[in-house]
C-alpha positions as CSV (number, residue, x, y, z in Angstrom):
1,M,-13.6,1.0,-24.7
2,R,-15.6,-2.1,-23.8
3,P,-18.1,-2.0,-21.0
4,D,-17.2,-4.1,-17.9
5,I,-19.6,-7.0,-18.5
6,N,-18.2,-9.0,-15.5
7,H,-19.1,-6.2,-13.0
8,G,-15.6,-6.1,-11.7
9,K,-15.3,-9.9,-11.2
10,Q,-12.4,-11.7,-12.7
11,H,-13.6,-14.8,-14.6
12,I,-11.8,-18.0,-13.6
13,P,-12.9,-21.0,-15.8
14,D,-14.4,-23.8,-13.8
15,E,-11.9,-26.2,-15.2
16,T,-9.1,-24.5,-13.2
17,R,-11.0,-24.5,-9.9
18,E,-10.5,-27.4,-7.6
19,P,-13.7,-29.2,-6.6
20,S,-13.1,-28.3,-3.0
21,V,-12.8,-24.6,-3.9
22,L,-16.1,-24.7,-5.7
23,A,-17.7,-26.5,-2.8
24,L,-16.3,-23.9,-0.3
25,M,-17.6,-21.1,-2.4
26,A,-21.0,-22.8,-2.6
27,L,-21.0,-23.3,1.2
28,A,-20.2,-19.6,1.7
29,W,-23.1,-18.7,-0.6
30,T,-25.4,-21.0,1.1
31,L,-24.6,-19.8,4.6
32,A,-25.0,-16.1,3.6
33,D,-28.8,-16.6,3.8
34,D,-30.1,-17.6,7.2
35,R,-33.2,-19.5,5.9
36,R,-31.1,-21.4,3.3
37,A,-28.5,-22.2,6.0
38,D,-31.1,-23.5,8.3
39,R,-32.5,-25.7,5.5
40,L,-29.0,-27.0,4.8
41,L,-28.6,-28.1,8.4
42,A,-32.1,-29.6,8.5
43,L,-31.9,-31.5,5.3
44,T,-28.3,-32.8,5.5
45,G,-28.5,-33.7,9.2
46,L,-25.3,-31.7,9.8
47,D,-25.1,-29.4,12.8
48,A,-23.1,-26.1,13.0
49,D,-20.2,-27.7,14.8
50,T,-19.9,-30.6,12.4
51,L,-20.0,-28.2,9.5
52,R,-17.4,-25.9,11.0
53,N,-15.1,-28.8,11.9
54,G,-15.6,-30.6,8.6
55,V,-15.1,-27.8,6.2
56,G,-12.1,-29.6,4.7
57,D,-13.8,-33.0,4.6
58,P,-14.8,-34.1,1.1
59,A,-17.9,-35.8,2.4
60,I,-19.1,-32.6,4.1
61,L,-18.3,-30.5,1.0
62,S,-20.1,-33.1,-1.2
63,A,-23.2,-32.9,1.1
64,V,-23.3,-29.1,0.6
65,L,-23.2,-29.6,-3.2
66,G,-25.8,-32.3,-3.0
67,F,-28.0,-30.0,-1.0
68,L,-27.8,-27.5,-3.8
69,A,-28.3,-30.2,-6.5
70,D,-31.5,-31.3,-4.9
71,H,-33.0,-27.8,-5.3
72,E,-32.4,-26.5,-8.8
73,P,-33.3,-22.9,-8.2
74,D,-30.6,-22.7,-5.5
75,L,-28.1,-24.6,-7.7
76,I,-28.6,-22.1,-10.5
77,A,-28.5,-19.0,-8.2
78,C,-25.4,-20.2,-6.5
79,A,-23.6,-21.0,-9.8
80,E,-24.4,-17.5,-11.1
81,S,-23.3,-15.9,-7.8
82,I,-19.9,-17.6,-7.7
83,D,-19.4,-17.1,-11.5
84,S,-19.7,-20.8,-12.2
85,R,-22.1,-23.2,-14.0
86,P,-24.5,-25.6,-12.4
87,E,-22.8,-28.5,-14.3
88,A,-19.5,-27.6,-12.7
89,L,-21.0,-27.8,-9.2
90,I,-22.4,-31.2,-10.0
91,A,-19.1,-32.4,-11.4
92,A,-17.3,-31.1,-8.3
93,R,-19.7,-33.1,-6.1
94,E,-19.1,-36.2,-8.2
95,S,-15.3,-35.6,-7.9
96,L,-15.5,-35.2,-4.1
97,I,-17.4,-38.4,-3.6
98,A,-15.3,-40.5,-6.0
């Protein structure tokens, strides 16, 4: 019997995830940490209401991914946490702003 190397997570290839889904997952990861969430708001110029109301807006989702792209340690940690790759998050951002 093989050990569970995915720790109970089902692996979904990045190619099958919509850019908006990756961005929403990244947003949830970002907001899970208060200091990181505060930094997101401070650096993007967004406020909580704008973020809440714009969660389906490609520009807002792109800003979240841009925030992560500007700080590589967070980009890598987020990608690992959501079972993705940093390159996929960057590609999702590019797709959202296109």
